[in-house]
N, C-alpha and C positions, 0 to 999 in steps of 0.2 A: 367702882361698880356697886350696884345696889345689893343688898343682902338677899339670900335665899330664905323664903318663908316656909316654915313647916308648921302644919296645922294637923294635930292629932291629939286625941284624948289620952293616948297611951304614952306616959312619961318615958318609958324605956325606948320607945321608937324615936321619940324626939331626941333623946340623949345620944343614941347610936348615930343618927344622921348628923347631929351637931358635931360630934367628935370626928366622923369620917370626912365631913366637908371642911372642917377646920384644917385637917391634915393636907387638904388640897388648896388651902389659902382662901376658902370661900367664907365670907361673912354670912351669919345666919341669924334669924329671929324666929322664935317659936311661939305658938299659940295652942291653948288647950281646947279651944272650941271655935266654931264658926263665928259666933258673936264678937269675939275679941278680934279675930282677923278682919271682919267687916268694919269694925270701929276703927282699926288702924288704917284701913284703905281710904278713910276720909281725909287722912293727912299725909300719907306717903304711899309708896308702891314698892313691890319687890322686883328683883330681876327675873325670878322664877318662883312659882308657887307650887308647893308639894302638899297635898291635902288627903287625909283619910276620907273614905266615902261615907262611912256610918259613925256618927258620933252623937252624944246626947246633946239635944238643944239645936240641932241643925245638921244637915248632911253636906258632904263635900260636893254633891251635885248642885245643891242650892248656891254654895259658895261659887262654884264654877260658873253658874248662870250669872251671878252678880258680877263677877270679874269680867266676863265676856262683854257685859253691858257697859262697864266703866273703862276697862283696859282690854280692847278686843285683840291687841297684839301680844298680850302677856301669855307665855307658855305655862300651862297648868298640868302637873302630873297627879293623877288620881291613884291612891293606894287603897287596897281593900283586902281583908282577910276572907271575903266571900267571892271566891273565884267563879262566879257564874256568868252566864251569857248575858243576862239582862244588865248586870252592872257594867260589863265591858261595852255593850252597845250604847247604853245610856251615856257613858263617859265619852265616847267618841262622837255621838250625836250632839252632845253638848259642846263640843269643840276642844276636848282635852288633847294636849300634846302627846301623851302617852298614858297607858294604864299599867300599874304595877302591882302584881299580886303578892300578897304576903303569904308565907315568909319569903323575903327576897334576899338575894346575894348582895351584900353591901357594896362590893366593888361594882357590880353591874348597875346598882342604884345610883352610884356616884357618876358613873359613865353616862347614864341616861341624863342625869341632872346637868352634867357638863354639856351635853349635846343641846339641852334645852337652853343653857346659858348662851351658847354659840348662836342658837336660833334667835334668841332675844337681842343679842348685840348686832347680829346680822340684819335683823328687821329694823333696828333703830337707825342703821346707816344706809340701808339699801334704797336705791332709787325705786320708786314705784314703777313696777313693770306692766301695770295695767295699761292696756291699749284700747283705742277706739275699735269700733267694728273693723275687723282685719280686712285687708284687700283680698281679692279673689285668689291671688297667687303671691307667693312669697319666694324670695331667693336673691341673695347677694353674689352668688358664684358667677363667674364670667359666663358660663354656659346658660345660666338662667337669664341673665341680662340680655344675652344674644336672643333668647326665646322672646323676652318682652319686646325687644326691638322689632322682631319678625312680626309679632302680633300687631304692633303699631303700624308697620308697613302694609299689612294686609287689611287694615281697618276700612279701606275704601275699595276693596276687591271682593269679588264673588268667586274667586278661583277655587277649584277643588284642592283640598289639602290632605296630605297623608302624614299622620303623626306616628312615629315609631318610638319604641322604648319598652323596657322591661315592665312586668306586671307591678302595679303599685306606684308607678312614678307620677301619676296624675294626668293621664292622657285625656280623660273626659273633662278635667278642669280647663286644659288648654283649648279643647273644642268649644266649651262653653264661653271661654274668653274670646275666642274668634268670632263666635256668634254675637256676643254682647256688644263687641266693638265693630260690627259690620253694618252695612246699609240694611240688613235684614233683622236688626235687633228687635224691632217691633213685631216680628213674626214668631212663630213657635220654634222651640228647640226640642227636637224628638230624638231620643237615644234608643238604639237597639244593639244589644250584644248578640251578634250572630252565632257565637259559640254556645249560647245558653238556650237556644231555641232548637227543638227537634227538627231534623232535615225536612220531614213531611209537612211541618207546619210553617217553616221559615218563608216559603213562597207566599202564603196567605198573609203572614205578618207584614211582609214588605209591600205587597201589591194589593192586598185586600181580596175579597172574593164575592161573587154574585150568589144570590139565593139559589140553593139547589146545586151548587158547583160540585159538592161532594157530600157524602153521608154526614149529617149533623150541621150542614150550612143552611140553617133555617131562615136566615135573613141576610141581606147584603151587608157586607162589613168593609169599612175603609181600611186600607193599609197604611203603613208608616209614611209612604211617599205622599199620600193625599193628606195625612194629618200634618205633615211638615210643609204644606203649601205656603209659598211666600216666606219661608223660614229656612232652617238648617236641619238636615237629617245627619245624625252622627252614628256611623256604623262601626262599632267596636269589634275587635278581633276579626277583622275582615279576612285574615289569612286562613280562618277556619270555615269560610263559606263553601258550601258544596259546589263542585265544578259546574254542574248544569245551571245553577242559579247565577253563577258568575256571568254566563252569557246573557241572561236577562238584564242583570245589573248594567252590563256593558251597553246594552241597547238603550237603556234609559239615559245613561251618560252621554251617549253618542247623538241621539235625536231628540231626547227630552220626552219620549212617549213610552207608555206601558199599558198593559192590559191587566184587569183584575183577573183572578183565577175564575175560569168559567165564563169570562166576559168576551164580547165581540167588538166592542166599541173602544178605540184608543182614547187614552187619557193623557193630557199634557201634564208634565211635572215641572213646576217652577220652583225648584229646590236646590239649595246648595248642599253638596255632599262633602262631608269631612269624614275620613276613614282613619282607623287606628289599628295597630297591631303590635304584638310583642315578638312576632315571628320574623325571620329573614325572608322576605318576599322574593328576593332575587334567587335565593336557594330553592324556594318552592316552585318558582317558575322553571328552574333547571330540571327539577324532579318531575315536572309535568302536573303538579298539583294546583298550580294557579296560572290563569291565563295571562300570557305575556301582554296582549293588547289591553287587558283590563288593568294590569299593573301600570302601564304607561298612562292610561286614562286617569288613574288615581294619583300618580306620582307627579302631578303638576307642580305642586309646592310641597316640599318635604321638610318637616320639622322633626328633629330628634330630641327626645326628652332624656337627659342624662340620668343615670342611676344615682341613688343618694351617695354612694361611696365616691362618686366623682365630683360631688359638691358638698363635701364634709363640712365646709365652712358655713353651710346653711343649717346644719343640724341644731346649733344652739337657738337660732332664730325660730326655726320650726318647732322645736321642742317647747319654747315659751308660748308660742302661738297656740299650739294644741292643748297645752295645760290650761291656758285661759279659756279656750273654747269648751274644754271638758268641765271646767269649773262653772262656766255659765250654764251649761246643759243640766248639771246636777244641782245647781244652786248652792255651791260651797265656795269657800275661799280658795283661790288658785294656789297650787303648790309652786315652790321655787326649786331650782336645781342648782347645786353648788358648782363653782367653777371646776372643781376636780371631777365631779360626776359628768359635767358637760364635755370636758376634755376626753373623758373615757368613752362617752357615747359617740363622740366625733370620730373615735378610732375604730368603731365597729363597722362591719361590712353591710349591715342592714339588707339582707337578701330580699326582704319583702318591701324595701324602699320606703317611700313616704307613708304608705298605708300601715307598714309595721310600726313606724315611728308614732303615728297617731294612736295606734292600738296601745303602744307602750304608754303614752300620756294618759290614756283613759284608765289603764291599770294603776299607774302611780297616783292618780287623783283619788282612787278608791282605797288602794292598798298600802301606799307608803305611810310609815308610822309617824313621821315628823312633817312639819310644814315645809322644811327645806330638805330636799332629797340628796342623800349621799350615795356613793357607789354601793355600799352594803345594802341600801334600800331597794336596789334594782331587782328584777325578777331573777330567780336562780338560773334560768337558761342564758342570761346575758353575762353572768359572772363565771369564770373558769371553774369547772367542777372540782378539780383537785386542789384548788387554792381557796381557802377561806378568805372572806373579805378583809379580815384583819391582817392577812399575810400578803395582800396584794402589794403594799407599799415596800415591804421587805424584799419580796421577790423581784419587783420591778427594779429597785436599786441594784440588786445583785446581777441581774441580767444585763443592764446597761453598763454598769461598771466593770463587768467581766470583760466586755468588748474593749473598754478603755484601758484596762489594766493588762490586757494580753492573756488573761487566764481563761482556759477553755470553758465555754458556757455549758457543756454537758458533763461537768465533773461528777454529777450525781446519776448519770443515766444507767449505771451498772447496779442499780438497786438503792441508791441513796435517795432520800427524800428531804425536803426542807428548803431553805433559802437558796441553796446552790443548785438545786435541781429544777430544770425547766419543766413546768407542767404542760400537760396536753401535747405530747410529742407524738410524732408518727415517723417511724424509722430514723429517729434522732433528729428530725427537723421540727422545730416548734410550729404548732398550728397558728393560724392568723389570729384567733381569738386569744391564745396564750401570750403571743408577742404584744398584742394590743393591750392586754391587761397589765403586763409588766411595764410597758412604756408609760401607760396612763398612771399606774401606781407610782412610778419614779417621779413623774411630773407632780403628783399629789404631794409627795413628801418634800420635793424641792420648793413647791409653793408654800408649804407650811413653814419651812425653815426661813424662807425669805421674808414671809409675813412677820415672823418673830424676830427679824433682824439678827439671825444667827450668824456668827462670825465663821469664816472658813467652811462654807457649805460643802465644797468639793472634798476637802480633807476629811470632813466628818462622815460623809457618805462612803468615801473610800475605805475609812477605818471600819465602819460597820460592815461593809461588803467583805473585806478580808477576814474579819472575825467570823462572820457567818459561813464563809466558804471553808476556812480551816476547821471550825468546830464540826461542820458536817463531814469533812473528810476524816477527821479523827474518830468521829462516831462510826463512820463506815469501816474503818480499818481497826476498830476497837483500840484506839489509842496508840497504834504503831506509827510513829512519826515518819520514819524512812519510807514506809509504804504510802502514807498520806502524801508526802512530798512528790513521790514518783507519780502518783495518780493525778496530782494538781500540776505536774509539769514544772516544778520549782526545785531548787536545791535543798539538801538537808540543812545546811547552815541557814538558809533563808527561812525555812519553816520554824527552826528553833528560835531564831531572832524574832520573828513575827509573834510566836506564842508568848515570848517574854514581853515584847512591846504592847501587846494587846491584853496582857494579863489573862491569858487563857489556860494557865497552869491549874490543874484541879485542886 
């Protein structure tokens, strides 16, 4: 591996970083000014560059710009004793990996440099994830493949389609795909969210109005049916349509005729209608809120879009796609997501479905500190509140191994906290988010050990789990071994033996 370059006019800073990195087995090379570092770049390159921002004879931002031109993938960490907004903004706008304010904690600085090294190594071996202009819809899950096949079968049909699915699943995308792959593709695609239009205006929006039809109607206006002539009209949230308007819509679907508001001459509608709803229309029919005859008119072909939690295998694919899209929109380098973070995301319920995932990608593009996103870089609301990101791995291993070892998973529910205590519980039952975090954290740790070719992974994790549980139980009982053994459900001789084997004696 190449050395870490340190550029700072302060000799003491260079010395401290050199010694701290040497303890971590990192090779280093130091420079007192920007000119020396730029000269060295003509012949060699570092694994990571750590530079002060203000130095005699040249600034770290100038060095950052030069490095980005020569080595665009090189992680650069900018240090400064001037912790002002302008410096931080300038560093990130210049493409810095991270911004480190002086004075800094040396351990945190080393950890940051280690992350930058991982990013550099990952970038050197990663396959370029850049893709061409993405297709209109993505999905490898069986349910999505069924959806694609259905769209294909409907490509030569003008049948009315009803799309059902939770909010944020992409119902309008399906409607647009149905239009684009239909004989009406050259005609207009007109979309109307019936829940977003006030009831007294919705009739005019749909069917248009004649001049003088009501107060304020100073000119004739075409409605959505006329605008969609020879094309497709997409009626979103059809389940919220007022009951009296349902009758008028039924008439259009039945005989293809309608009247503008205030009009007396019937108009023909050569329009394909695609409707969508997140509601259970059958239930609304039973409640008398939706016309049964209209329901059957709409329900000619029914397509159900699965929620994201039912197609979790698509989350990595969609995450990469949205990160690429967000980066293109902002004109920046696209972020990557580590395998561990992708596994964690795939375990989340995503109540907002694909829309929530897209919003997350936009957030990560702007806010994630590193080019490669780790679990700890995710928004706080996606990480269990009681468990810091540094503890996810420990807690996940403890939870999973508790099951495997037969030790109760709620050993700390009577007040204990730490590795043995399950976070985010309700009535002693772990929440979905907590279980997801523990399982994802365990996979993260297992993946790390496997990558490092660690021998006896299971034994290592079991040893760490037992040590964490027993330490927590002893802390909870203030060192009383007999009580700790009783609370853990193990024998007194067992806990004594384990304390000796695991070297837990104070």
